[in-house]
VOKOLMI-369953 format. One record per residue: residue in three letters; x, y, z of N, C-alpha, C in turn. Coordinates in steps of 0.05 Angstrom, whole numbers, padded with zeros to 5 digits, always signed. Example, Ala and Ser with C-alpha at 12.3 -4.5 7.8 and 13.67 -1.06 7.14 Angstrom:
<gudos>
Ala+00264-00114+00156+00246-00090+00156+00264-00066+00156
Ser+00257-00045+00142+00273-00021+00143+00258+00001+00157
</gudos>
This chain:
<gudos>
Unk+01291-00450-00616+01267-00451-00633+01277-00456-00662
Unk+01262-00473-00676+01269-00479-00704+01264-00454-00721
Unk+01280-00452-00742+01277-00429-00760+01252-00433-00777
Unk+01241-00410-00785+01218-00411-00803+01226-00424-00829
Unk+01210-00443-00840+01218-00457-00864+01218-00438-00888
Unk+01234-00445-00908+01236-00429-00932+01209-00430-00946
Unk+01200-00407-00955+01174-00406-00969+01175-00423-00994
Unk+01153-00436-01000+01151-00452-01024+01128-00441-01041
Unk+01129-00449-01066+01108-00440-01085+01082-00455-01081
Unk+01060-00441-01078+01034-00454-01075+01028-00470-01099
Unk+01021-00496-01096+01014-00513-01119+00990-00502-01134
Unk+00988-00508-01159+00966-00499-01175+00940-00511-01165
Unk+00920-00493-01162+00893-00501-01153+00893-00513-01125
Unk+00913-00506-01109+00914-00518-01082+00890-00510-01066
Unk+00881-00485-01068+00858-00476-01052+00833-00492-01058
Unk+00829-00498-01084+00805-00514-01092+00808-00542-01081
Unk+00832-00554-01084+00836-00582-01076+00834-00585-01045
Unk+00846-00567-01030+00843-00569-01001+00815-00563-00992
Unk+00801-00546-01008+00773-00541-01002+00756-00565-01006
Unk+00761-00580-01027+00745-00605-01032+00750-00625-01010
Unk+00775-00628-01001+00781-00646-00979+00766-00638-00954
Unk+00765-00612-00948+00750-00602-00925+00720-00606-00929
Unk+00711-00604-00953+00682-00609-00959+00675-00638-00950
Unk+00692-00657-00958+00686-00685-00951+00688-00689-00921
Unk+00710-00679-00909+00714-00683-00880+00691-00671-00863
Unk+00684-00646-00869+00664-00633-00853+00636-00643-00859
Unk+00631-00653-00883+00605-00666-00888+00602-00690-00871
Unk+00624-00706-00869+00623-00730-00852+00620-00724-00823
Unk+00632-00702-00813+00631-00696-00785+00606-00679-00777
Unk+00600-00659-00793+00579-00641-00785+00551-00652-00788
Unk+00546-00669-00808+00520-00680-00813+00510-00695-00788
Unk+00526-00714-00777+00517-00726-00752+00518-00707-00728
Unk+00538-00690-00727+00540-00672-00703+00516-00654-00701
Unk+00505-00645-00723+00483-00626-00722+00456-00639-00723
Unk+00453-00661-00739+00426-00672-00743+00425-00702-00737
Unk+00440-00719-00751+00434-00747-00750+00443-00762-00725
Unk+00463-00751-00711+00471-00764-00685+00448-00761-00665
Unk+00437-00737-00663+00415-00733-00644+00390-00750-00652
Unk+00385-00752-00679+00363-00768-00688+00367-00797-00682
Unk+00392-00807-00685+00398-00835-00679+00395-00841-00650
Unk+00404-00822-00633+00401-00826-00604+00372-00826-00595
Unk+00355-00809-00608+00327-00808-00601+00313-00834-00608
Unk+00324-00849-00628+00313-00876-00634+00320-00896-00613
Unk+00345-00895-00603+00355-00915-00584+00345-00909-00556
Unk+00344-00882-00549+00337-00875-00521+00318-00851-00522
Unk+00293-00855-00530+00274-00832-00534+00267-00817-00508
Unk+00268-00831-00485+00260-00819-00460+00281-00800-00449
Unk+00307-00809-00451+00329-00793-00441+00346-00781-00463
Unk+00334-00774-00485+00350-00766-00509+00367-00742-00504
Unk+00358-00722-00489+00374-00698-00484+00399-00705-00468
Unk+00396-00720-00447+00420-00727-00430+00439-00745-00446
Unk+00428-00764-00461+00444-00783-00476+00459-00768-00498
Unk+00446-00750-00511+00459-00734-00532+00481-00717-00520
Unk+00475-00704-00497+00496-00688-00484+00520-00704-00477
Unk+00517-00729-00467+00539-00746-00461+00555-00753-00485
Unk+00542-00763-00506+00556-00772-00530+00570-00749-00544
Unk+00556-00727-00547+00568-00704-00561+00590-00692-00545
Unk+00587-00690-00518+00607-00678-00501+00632-00694-00500
Unk+00630-00720-00496+00654-00738-00495+00667-00738-00522
Unk+00652-00740-00544+00664-00740-00570+00679-00714-00576
Unk+00668-00692-00568+00682-00666-00573+00707-00664-00555
Unk+00707-00676-00531+00731-00676-00515+00752-00693-00528
Unk+00745-00716-00540+00764-00733-00554+00776-00717-00578
Unk+00759-00702-00592+00768-00686-00614+00788-00665-00605
Unk+00782-00653-00582+00800-00632-00571+00828-00643-00565
Unk+00829-00668-00556+00855-00680-00550+00869-00689-00575
Unk+00853-00701-00593+00865-00714-00617+00877-00693-00636
Unk+00864-00670-00639+00873-00651-00660+00901-00641-00655
Unk+00907-00630-00632+00935-00621-00628+00955-00644-00627
Unk+00947-00667-00616+00966-00689-00614+00974-00699-00641
Unk+00954-00703-00659+00961-00713-00685+00973-00691-00702
Unk+00967-00666-00696+00981-00644-00709+01011-00645-00703
Unk+01018-00649-00678+01046-00652-00670+01059-00676-00683
Unk+01044-00699-00682+01055-00723-00695+01060-00719-00725
Unk+01042-00705-00738+01046-00700-00766+01070-00682-00771
Unk+01075-00664-00753+01099-00647-00755+01125-00664-00755
Unk+01124-00687-00742+01148-00702-00737+01149-00729-00752
Unk+01129-00734-00769+01128-00760-00783+01148-00760-00806
Unk+01164-00782-00806+01186-00784-00825+01181-00805-00847
Unk+01156-00810-00853+01148-00829-00874+01158-00820-00901
Unk+01165-00839-00918+01174-00832-00945+01151-00819-00961
Unk+01127-00824-00954+01104-00811-00967+01098-00783-00957
Unk+01114-00774-00937+01110-00748-00926+01101-00748-00897
Unk+01098-00724-00886+01090-00722-00858+01060-00718-00854
Unk+01046-00707-00873+01017-00702-00870+01000-00725-00883
Unk+01009-00735-00905+00992-00754-00920+00984-00779-00905
Unk+01002-00792-00889+00994-00816-00876+00971-00812-00856
Unk+00971-00789-00843+00950-00783-00823+00924-00776-00837
Unk+00925-00762-00860+00901-00756-00874+00887-00782-00884
Unk+00903-00800-00895+00891-00825-00905+00880-00843-00883
Unk+00897-00848-00862+00889-00865-00841+00865-00853-00825
Unk+00865-00827-00821+00843-00814-00807+00817-00816-00822
Unk+00818-00814-00849+00794-00817-00865+00782-00844-00862
Unk+00799-00865-00864+00788-00892-00862+00777-00898-00834
Unk+00791-00889-00813+00782-00894-00786+00756-00879-00781
Unk+00753-00855-00791+00728-00840-00788+00705-00853-00801
Unk+00709-00864-00825+00687-00879-00838+00679-00903-00822
Unk+00698-00917-00810+00692-00941-00793+00676-00932-00769
Unk+00683-00910-00757+00668-00900-00733+00639-00894-00740
Unk+00634-00882-00763+00606-00876-00770+00590-00901-00776
Unk+00604-00922-00786+00591-00948-00790+00581-00959-00763
Unk+00598-00957-00742+00590-00966-00716+00566-00950-00705
Unk+00567-00924-00709+00544-00907-00700+00518-00916-00713
Unk+00520-00922-00739+00497-00930-00754+00485-00957-00744
Unk+00502-00976-00737+00493-01003-00730+00490-01008-00700
Unk+00501-00990-00683+00501-00995-00654+00472-00996-00643
Unk+00466-01016-00626+00440-01018-00615+00437-01005-00587
Unk+00459-00995-00576+00458-00983-00549+00474-00957-00549
Unk+00468-00940-00529+00482-00915-00526+00512-00918-00521
Unk+00521-00937-00505+00550-00941-00501+00564-00947-00527
Unk+00552-00963-00545+00565-00970-00570+00564-00945-00589
Unk+00543-00930-00588+00542-00905-00604+00565-00886-00594
Unk+00568-00885-00568+00590-00868-00557+00617-00878-00567
Unk+00621-00904-00568+00647-00915-00578+00651-00908-00607
Unk+00630-00912-00623+00633-00905-00651+00638-00876-00656
Unk+00624-00859-00641+00628-00830-00645+00655-00821-00636
Unk+00666-00833-00615+00693-00827-00606+00714-00835-00628
Unk+00710-00859-00640+00728-00867-00662+00726-00848-00685
Unk+00701-00839-00691+00697-00820-00713+00712-00794-00707
Unk+00710-00784-00683+00722-00758-00676+00753-00760-00676
Unk+00764-00781-00664+00793-00783-00662+00805-00786-00690
Unk+00791-00801-00707+00802-00807-00734+00800-00783-00752
Unk+00776-00771-00754+00773-00748-00772+00789-00724-00762
Unk+00793-00722-00735+00809-00700-00725+00839-00704-00730
Unk+00848-00729-00732+00875-00735-00740+00879-00725-00769
Unk+00859-00732-00786+00860-00723-00814+00859-00692-00816
Unk+00841-00680-00799+00838-00651-00800+00863-00637-00792
Unk+00877-00646-00771+00901-00633-00762+00922-00633-00784
Unk+00926-00655-00797+00946-00657-00818+00938-00640-00843
Unk+00912-00642-00849+00902-00627-00872+00905-00596-00868
Unk+00897-00587-00844+00899-00558-00838+00928-00549-00840
Unk+00947-00565-00831+00975-00557-00831+00987-00555-00859
Unk+00974-00566-00879+00984-00563-00906+00983-00534-00916
Unk+00965-00518-00904+00962-00491-00913+00987-00474-00907
Unk+00996-00471-00882+01020-00456-00877+01045-00470-00889
Unk+01043-00496-00895+01065-00510-00908+01071-00499-00935
Unk+01050-00493-00950+01054-00487-00979+01042-00461-00988
Unk+01027-00446-00971+01014-00421-00980+01028-00397-00968
Unk+01037-00378-00985+01049-00353-00974+01029-00337-00958
Unk+01039-00322-00939+01022-00307-00920+01003-00289-00935
Unk+01012-00276-00956+00995-00256-00970+00972-00269-00985
Unk+00971-00296-00988+00950-00309-01002+00932-00326-00983
Unk+00937-00325-00958+00923-00343-00940+00894-00336-00936
Unk+00887-00311-00939+00859-00303-00938+00842-00317-00959
Unk+00853-00317-00984+00838-00329-01006+00835-00360-01002
Unk+00858-00373-00994+00857-00402-00990+00839-00408-00966
Unk+00840-00392-00945+00823-00395-00922+00793-00392-00930
Unk+00789-00374-00949+00762-00370-00960+00752-00396-00973
Unk+00769-00410-00988+00761-00435-01000+00755-00456-00978
Unk+00771-00456-00957+00766-00475-00935+00739-00468-00921
Unk+00735-00443-00916+00710-00435-00904+00686-00441-00922
Unk+00689-00436-00948+00668-00442-00967+00662-00472-00966
Unk+00683-00489-00965+00679-00517-00964+00666-00527-00939
Unk+00674-00515-00916+00662-00523-00891+00632-00517-00891
Unk+00625-00494-00901+00597-00487-00902+00582-00502-00924
Unk+00596-00507-00946+00584-00524-00966+00579-00552-00956
Unk+00595-00560-00937+00590-00587-00924+00563-00588-00910
Unk+00555-00565-00898+00529-00564-00885+00507-00566-00906
Unk+00511-00553-00929+00491-00555-00950+00490-00584-00960
Unk+00513-00595-00965+00514-00623-00975+00500-00642-00955
Unk+00507-00638-00929+00494-00655-00909+00464-00650-00908
Unk+00456-00625-00911+00428-00618-00911+00413-00631-00934
Unk+00425-00632-00957+00413-00645-00980+00410-00675-00975
Unk+00430-00687-00964+00429-00715-00958+00407-00721-00937
Unk+00406-00705-00916+00386-00708-00895+00358-00704-00907
Unk+00355-00684-00925+00329-00677-00935+00318-00697-00956
Unk+00336-00710-00971+00326-00726-00993+00332-00756-00991
Unk+00349-00764-00972+00354-00793-00968+00334-00803-00947
Unk+00317-00823-00953+00296-00831-00934+00307-00846-00909
Unk+00328-00861-00912+00338-00878-00890+00357-00864-00872
Unk+00352-00865-00845+00371-00853-00826+00398-00865-00828
Unk+00400-00891-00833+00426-00904-00835+00442-00892-00858
Unk+00429-00888-00881+00443-00877-00904+00450-00847-00900
Unk+00433-00833-00884+00439-00805-00878+00465-00803-00862
Unk+00473-00824-00848+00498-00824-00833+00521-00834-00851
Unk+00516-00856-00866+00537-00869-00881+00546-00855-00906
Unk+00527-00842-00920+00535-00828-00945+00554-00805-00940
Unk+00549-00788-00920+00569-00767-00914+00596-00779-00906
Unk+00596-00801-00891+00622-00814-00884+00637-00824-00908
Unk+00623-00836-00927+00636-00846-00952+00647-00823-00968
Unk+00632-00801-00970+00642-00777-00984+00668-00766-00971
Unk+00668-00766-00945+00692-00757-00931+00716-00774-00937
Unk+00713-00800-00936+00735-00819-00941+00746-00814-00970
Unk+00728-00813-00989+00737-00810-01017+00752-00784-01022
Unk+00741-00762-01013+00754-00736-01019+00780-00733-01003
Unk+00781-00742-00979+00806-00740-00963+00828-00758-00975
Unk+00822-00782-00982+00842-00800-00994+00851-00789-01021
Unk+00833-00778-01037+00840-00766-01062+00860-00743-01059
Unk+00854-00725-01040+00873-00703-01034+00900-00714-01026
Unk+00900-00733-01008+00925-00744-00998+00942-00756-01021
Unk+00928-00770-01039+00942-00783-01061+00957-00763-01078
Unk+00945-00740-01084+00957-00721-01102+00974-00699-01089
Unk+00973-00697-01063+00988-00676-01049+01018-00683-01048
Unk+01035-00664-01056+01064-00668-01055+01074-00660-01028
Unk+01082-00680-01012+01090-00677-00984+01120-00681-00981
Unk+01129-00677-00957+01157-00682-00950+01159-00693-00922
Unk+01180-00709-00916+01183-00719-00888+01190-00697-00869
Unk+01187-00702-00844+01193-00682-00823+01224-00677-00822
Unk+01231-00653-00815+01260-00646-00812+01270-00653-00785
Unk+01252-00652-00764+01260-00656-00737+01261-00686-00731
Unk+01285-00697-00725+01289-00725-00720+01296-00731-00691
Unk+01292-00712-00673+01298-00716-00645+01277-00734-00633
Unk+01284-00748-00610+01265-00766-00597+01240-00751-00589
Unk+01217-00765-00589+01191-00754-00581+01188-00759-00551
Unk+01194-00739-00535+01195-00742-00506+01167-00737-00493
Unk+01165-00744-00468+01141-00738-00453+01135-00708-00452
Unk+01156-00693-00448+01153-00664-00448+01141-00653-00474
Unk+01151-00664-00496+01141-00655-00522+01113-00664-00526
Unk+01106-00688-00516+01079-00697-00518+01060-00678-00504
Unk+01067-00670-00479+01050-00652-00464+01049-00624-00476
Unk+01071-00616-00489+01071-00590-00502+01053-00589-00527
Unk+01044-00612-00536+01027-00613-00559+01001-00598-00554
Unk+00993-00595-00528+00968-00584-00521+00970-00555-00510
Unk+00994-00543-00514+00998-00517-00501+01016-00500-00518
Unk+01008-00475-00521+01025-00454-00532+01025-00431-00512
Unk+01048-00422-00503+01050-00403-00482+01036-00376-00489
Unk+01016-00368-00474+01003-00342-00479+01021-00319-00472
Unk+01040-00323-00453+01058-00301-00446+01077-00296-00469
Unk+01087-00317-00482+01106-00313-00504+01091-00306-00530
Unk+01066-00314-00532+01051-00310-00557+01024-00298-00551
Unk+01022-00273-00541+00997-00262-00531+00976-00260-00553
Unk+00984-00252-00577+00965-00249-00599+00952-00276-00606
Unk+00968-00297-00606+00957-00324-00611+00937-00331-00590
Unk+00943-00324-00565+00925-00330-00542+00899-00315-00546
Unk+00900-00290-00554+00875-00275-00558+00859-00286-00581
Unk+00872-00294-00602+00859-00306-00625+00845-00333-00616
Unk+00859-00348-00600+00848-00373-00590+00823-00368-00573
Unk+00824-00348-00555+00802-00343-00537+00778-00332-00553
Unk+00783-00316-00573+00762-00306-00591+00747-00328-00604
Unk+00762-00347-00616+00750-00370-00630+00734-00386-00609
Unk+00745-00391-00586+00732-00407-00565+00705-00395-00558
Unk+00704-00369-00552+00679-00356-00543+00658-00355-00564
Unk+00666-00349-00589+00647-00348-00611+00635-00375-00617
Unk+00653-00396-00618+00643-00423-00623+00625-00432-00601
Unk+00632-00426-00576+00615-00434-00553+00588-00422-00555
Unk+00587-00396-00563+00561-00382-00565+00544-00392-00588
Unk+00557-00396-00611+00541-00402-00635+00535-00432-00638
Unk+00555-00449-00631+00552-00477-00636+00548-00494-00611
Unk+00552-00483-00588+00548-00498-00563+00519-00510-00562
Unk+00499-00494-00567+00471-00504-00566+00461-00515-00593
Unk+00478-00516-00614+00468-00523-00640+00454-00550-00642
Unk+00466-00570-00628+00454-00596-00629+00427-00599-00617
Unk+00419-00579-00601+00393-00579-00588+00371-00565-00604
Unk+00379-00554-00627+00359-00538-00642+00336-00556-00652
Unk+00342-00581-00658+00320-00599-00666+00300-00603-00644
Unk+00309-00603-00619+00291-00604-00596+00276-00577-00592
Unk+00291-00555-00597+00279-00528-00596+00255-00526-00615
Unk+00259-00535-00639+00237-00533-00659+00213-00550-00651
Unk+00218-00573-00639+00196-00590-00631+00182-00580-00606
Unk+00198-00572-00586+00187-00566-00559+00179-00536-00556
Unk+00194-00518-00568+00188-00489-00565+00171-00479-00588
Unk+00177-00488-00612+00162-00478-00635+00138-00496-00640
Unk+00139-00521-00631+00116-00539-00633+00114-00555-00659
Unk+00137-00559-00673+00136-00575-00697+00136-00604-00691
Unk+00122-00621-00706+00125-00650-00703+00154-00659-00708
Unk+00161-00681-00695+00189-00690-00696+00200-00693-00725
Unk+00185-00706-00742+00194-00711-00769+00197-00684-00784
Unk+00178-00666-00780+00180-00640-00793+00204-00624-00782
Unk+00209-00626-00756+00232-00612-00744+00258-00622-00757
Unk+00261-00648-00761+00285-00658-00774+00288-00647-00803
Unk+00266-00646-00817+00266-00636-00844+00273-00606-00845
Unk+00260-00591-00827+00265-00562-00826+00294-00556-00819
Unk+00306-00572-00801+00334-00567-00794+00352-00568-00820
Unk+00347-00589-00836+00362-00591-00861+00359-00567-00879
Unk+00334-00557-00881+00329-00534-00898+00343-00509-00887
Unk+00341-00505-00861+00353-00482-00848+00384-00482-00852
Unk+00396-00505-00848+00425-00507-00851+00433-00502-00880
Unk+00418-00511-00899+00425-00506-00927+00423-00476-00933
Unk+00402-00463-00924+00399-00434-00929+00422-00419-00917
Unk+00427-00425-00891+00449-00411-00877+00476-00415-00891
Unk+00481-00440-00899+00507-00447-00909+00511-00436-00937
Unk+00491-00434-00953+00493-00422-00980+00502-00393-00977
Unk+00489-00379-00959+00497-00351-00954+00525-00350-00943
Unk+00531-00367-00924+00557-00366-00910+00580-00373-00930
Unk+00575-00392-00948+00595-00400-00967+00604-00376-00984
Unk+00584-00360-00992+00590-00336-01008+00606-00316-00992
Unk+00598-00311-00967+00613-00291-00951+00641-00302-00944
Unk+00645-00328-00943+00672-00339-00937+00691-00332-00960
Unk+00682-00337-00985+00699-00331-01008+00704-00301-01010
Unk+00682-00285-01007+00685-00256-01009+00702-00245-00987
Unk+00697-00253-00962+00712-00243-00940+00742-00250-00941
Unk+00748-00275-00949+00776-00283-00951+00790-00267-00972
Unk+00777-00264-00996+00789-00249-01017+00793-00219-01010
Unk+00773-00207-00998+00775-00179-00990+00797-00174-00969
Unk+00799-00193-00950+00819-00190-00929+00848-00191-00941
Unk+00852-00206-00963+00878-00206-00976+00882-00179-00991
Unk+00861-00171-01005+00863-00146-01021+00869-00122-01004
Unk+00854-00120-00981+00857-00097-00964+00879-00101-00943
Unk+00890-00125-00941+00910-00131-00921+00901-00125-00893
Unk+00876-00133-00888+00864-00129-00861+00849-00155-00853
Unk+00853-00163-00828+00839-00187-00818+00820-00180-00795
Unk+00829-00163-00776+00813-00159-00752+00785-00147-00757
Unk+00782-00126-00775+00756-00115-00779+00736-00136-00789
Unk+00745-00154-00806+00727-00175-00816+00718-00194-00794
Unk+00737-00202-00777+00731-00220-00755+00712-00208-00735
Unk+00717-00182-00728+00699-00168-00709+00671-00166-00720
Unk+00669-00157-00745+00642-00153-00757+00627-00180-00759
Unk+00641-00201-00767+00628-00227-00769+00619-00237-00742
Unk+00636-00234-00722+00628-00244-00695+00604-00229-00684
Unk+00602-00203-00689+00579-00187-00681+00554-00196-00695
Unk+00556-00201-00720+00532-00211-00735+00523-00238-00724
Unk+00542-00255-00718+00535-00281-00707+00522-00278-00679
Unk+00531-00259-00664+00519-00253-00638+00489-00246-00641
Unk+00483-00229-00660+00456-00220-00665+00439-00244-00672
Unk+00450-00262-00689+00434-00286-00697+00427-00304-00674
Unk+00446-00307-00655+00440-00324-00632+00419-00310-00614
Unk+00421-00284-00611+00402-00269-00594+00374-00272-00604
Unk+00370-00276-00630+00343-00279-00641+00328-00302-00629
Unk+00343-00323-00621+00330-00347-00609+00318-00342-00582
Unk+00327-00321-00568+00318-00315-00541+00288-00311-00541
Unk+00278-00297-00561+00249-00290-00561+00234-00305-00584
Unk+00248-00322-00599+00235-00335-00622+00212-00352-00613
Unk+00189-00349-00626+00166-00366-00620+00152-00376-00645
Unk+00166-00374-00668+00155-00384-00693+00178-00393-00711
Unk+00171-00409-00730+00191-00418-00750+00203-00395-00765
Unk+00186-00374-00770+00196-00351-00785+00218-00337-00769
Unk+00216-00335-00742+00236-00323-00726+00263-00339-00728
Unk+00260-00366-00728+00284-00382-00730+00297-00379-00758
Unk+00281-00377-00778+00291-00372-00805+00307-00346-00807
Unk+00296-00325-00795+00310-00299-00795+00337-00302-00781
Unk+00337-00316-00758+00362-00320-00744+00383-00334-00761
Unk+00374-00353-00777+00393-00368-00794+00403-00351-00817
Unk+00385-00334-00828+00393-00316-00849+00415-00296-00839
Unk+00411-00286-00815+00431-00268-00804+00457-00283-00799
Unk+00455-00307-00788+00479-00323-00782+00495-00328-00808
Unk+00481-00332-00830+00495-00337-00855+00513-00315-00864
Unk+00505-00290-00857+00521-00267-00865+00548-00266-00850
Unk+00548-00277-00825+00572-00274-00809+00589-00299-00808
Unk+00577-00323-00809+00592-00347-00804+00614-00352-00824
Unk+00608-00350-00850+00628-00355-00870+00652-00337-00868
Unk+00647-00311-00865+00668-00291-00862+00685-00297-00837
Unk+00672-00304-00815+00686-00309-00790+00706-00332-00794
Unk+00696-00354-00803+00713-00378-00805+00736-00374-00825
Unk+00730-00361-00847+00751-00357-00867+00773-00339-00857
Unk+00766-00315-00848+00786-00295-00841+00799-00301-00814
Unk+00783-00313-00795+00795-00319-00769+00816-00340-00771
Unk+00813-00360-00789+00834-00380-00794+00859-00367-00806
Unk+00855-00349-00825+00878-00335-00837+00893-00319-00815
Unk+00878-00306-00798+00889-00290-00776+00906-00308-00758
Unk+00895-00332-00751+00909-00350-00734+00936-00359-00745
Unk+00937-00364-00772+00962-00373-00784+00983-00350-00783
Unk+00974-00325-00780+00993-00303-00780+01003-00297-00752
Unk+00988-00304-00731+00997-00298-00704+01008-00322-00689
Unk+01007-00346-00701+01017-00369-00687+01048-00369-00689
Unk+01062-00382-00670+01091-00384-00671+01099-00397-00697
Unk+01120-00385-00709+01128-00395-00736+01150-00416-00733
Unk+01152-00434-00752+01172-00455-00752+01161-00480-00764
Unk+01172-00503-00757+01165-00528-00768+01142-00542-00752
Unk+01130-00528-00733+01109-00540-00716+01081-00529-00723
Unk+01076-00523-00748+01050-00512-00755+01027-00531-00749
Unk+01032-00557-00752+01011-00576-00745+01003-00575-00716
Unk+01023-00573-00699+01018-00572-00670+01004-00546-00663
Unk+01014-00523-00674+01002-00497-00667+00973-00495-00676
Unk+00968-00504-00700+00940-00503-00710+00923-00524-00695
Unk+00935-00546-00685+00921-00564-00669+00912-00552-00643
Unk+00930-00536-00631+00923-00522-00606+00901-00502-00612
Unk+00903-00488-00635+00882-00469-00642+00855-00484-00646
Unk+00856-00508-00657+00831-00523-00661+00818-00533-00636
Unk+00834-00532-00613+00821-00538-00587+00799-00518-00582
Unk+00803-00493-00592+00782-00472-00589+00757-00479-00604
Unk+00758-00497-00624+00734-00507-00637+00722-00530-00622
Unk+00739-00549-00612+00729-00573-00600+00720-00570-00571
Unk+00735-00555-00556+00729-00552-00527+00701-00541-00522
Unk+00693-00519-00535+00666-00509-00530+00644-00528-00539
Unk+00650-00545-00559+00630-00565-00567+00629-00588-00547
Unk+00650-00590-00531+00650-00610-00509+00635-00601-00485
Unk+00641-00577-00476+00629-00567-00452+00601-00554-00457
Unk+00596-00544-00481+00571-00532-00488+00547-00551-00484
Unk+00547-00574-00497+00525-00593-00494+00521-00602-00465
Unk+00542-00602-00449+00540-00611-00421+00526-00590-00404
Unk+00530-00564-00411+00518-00543-00395+00490-00536-00404
Unk+00483-00542-00429+00456-00535-00438+00434-00546-00421
Unk+00435-00572-00413+00414-00583-00396+00411-00568-00370
Unk+00433-00557-00359+00432-00542-00334+00417-00516-00338
Unk+00422-00503-00361+00409-00478-00367+00379-00482-00374
Unk+00374-00505-00388+00346-00511-00394+00330-00516-00369
Unk+00343-00525-00347+00328-00532-00323+00321-00508-00306
Unk+00332-00484-00312+00326-00460-00297+00296-00454-00299
Unk+00284-00450-00276+00256-00442-00275+00236-00465-00281
Unk+00245-00489-00278+00227-00511-00282+00230-00528-00307
Unk+00249-00520-00325+00254-00536-00348+00247-00523-00374
Unk+00261-00531-00396+00256-00521-00423+00260-00491-00425
Unk+00280-00480-00410+00285-00452-00411+00305-00445-00433
Unk+00295-00446-00458+00313-00440-00480+00322-00411-00481
Unk+00307-00393-00469+00315-00365-00467+00342-00362-00452
Unk+00344-00377-00430+00369-00377-00415+00392-00388-00431
Unk+00388-00409-00446+00409-00421-00462+00419-00401-00483
Unk+00401-00388-00497+00410-00371-00519+00419-00343-00509
Unk+00410-00335-00486+00421-00310-00474+00450-00314-00467
Unk+00456-00336-00454+00484-00342-00447+00501-00345-00472
Unk+00490-00358-00492+00505-00362-00517+00511-00335-00531
Unk+00492-00317-00531+00496-00291-00544+00518-00275-00529
Unk+00518-00276-00503+00538-00262-00487+00566-00273-00493
Unk+00568-00299-00495+00594-00311-00502+00604-00302-00529
Unk+00587-00302-00549+00596-00294-00576+00603-00264-00576
Unk+00589-00247-00561+00595-00219-00560+00622-00214-00547
Unk+00629-00228-00526+00655-00226-00513+00677-00233-00533
Unk+00672-00254-00549+00692-00262-00569+00697-00239-00589
Unk+00676-00226-00598+00679-00203-00617+00696-00181-00604
Unk+00691-00175-00579+00705-00153-00566+00735-00160-00563
Unk+00742-00184-00557+00769-00191-00551+00787-00192-00576
Unk+00776-00191-00600+00792-00190-00624+00809-00164-00623
Unk+00799-00143-00611+00813-00117-00611+00839-00119-00595
Unk+00843-00140-00579+00868-00142-00563+00891-00152-00580
Unk+00886-00162-00604+00907-00172-00621+00922-00148-00633
Unk+00948-00147-00631+00964-00123-00638+00980-00126-00664
Unk+00989-00151-00670+01009-00154-00691+00996-00157-00719
Unk+00970-00159-00720+00956-00162-00746+00935-00140-00748
Unk+00933-00128-00771+00914-00106-00775+00886-00116-00781
</gudos>
């Protein structure tokens, strides 16, 4: 095993700069994932929109699941003179923007699928390298605060996307403007980030390629529990998220155009609250030197928010669910990421390890949309109660399993 690298001094304002890069990346990814991709598909295939969306979102998330750890490992080993992370951040940003252009112009579902897959593989290459810069340059005792900035930016991305969706009249521009923002902010971060080439110059073998997707749970049990926690909470909270626009139209009874507008408003409200709890939670977890209590509390709050959808029959009920979600989501993402950097195997493979951890984000978004139609079909169709009951149980299990982590308080 490679030795843990010598600690380096965190660059000035690194938390803010990496936060801005995350703001751009997640605005480009989340705006279509939550709102505009489903809206685009409903234009192309209005009759089979649920099945078509499930296919495109599921395959795209599977591509993301594979790309993140693979490009994380590749960034660990890149020996470019410009560094090991920067080339992937820049190339991923440009490729992601091209993918969104295809989604915008594609006249058929297969071409939308192609564009969304290019978007996912490219932006996840950038994400893997960007995420790995945190353990590269941030001391352990400050990772909660920096993670708070990242969580703040991720949730600010939802606000930004919501503003674009709410105020830009053209669906095409609702897709392209977030993509352009992502390209600009990622390339800017890459340009100013001081990077270094990889230290490992051994050949990249088939065995090492396969190991990009695996970290032994027997050798690293706390990392395995952290991974499973993230997987279950994301599955419960975000697995059915892309279907909420259909929930508002079919269960609550809002007209399609109003449902699209309301989604943007709900996401902005939730994310404003979440962004504040991300910064506060990350900072407090550093001050108190505690991670697990924050993650458990946040996951429980998120479980309650999902459970609200089981009996929701009005827009007011949905609004309450989003308000509750806002209290937990920011804290969860900020502190859970900091926790993951502390329990992952240490060494020069931080990109690979965080890539494996990010599978816990991508995999539930792949299988979640595929299973939602099956749950909806229970009892004759449109059974949203079954969908959100299963989602709440998943998130609750994630909260419980945090207690199995032993090496971090």
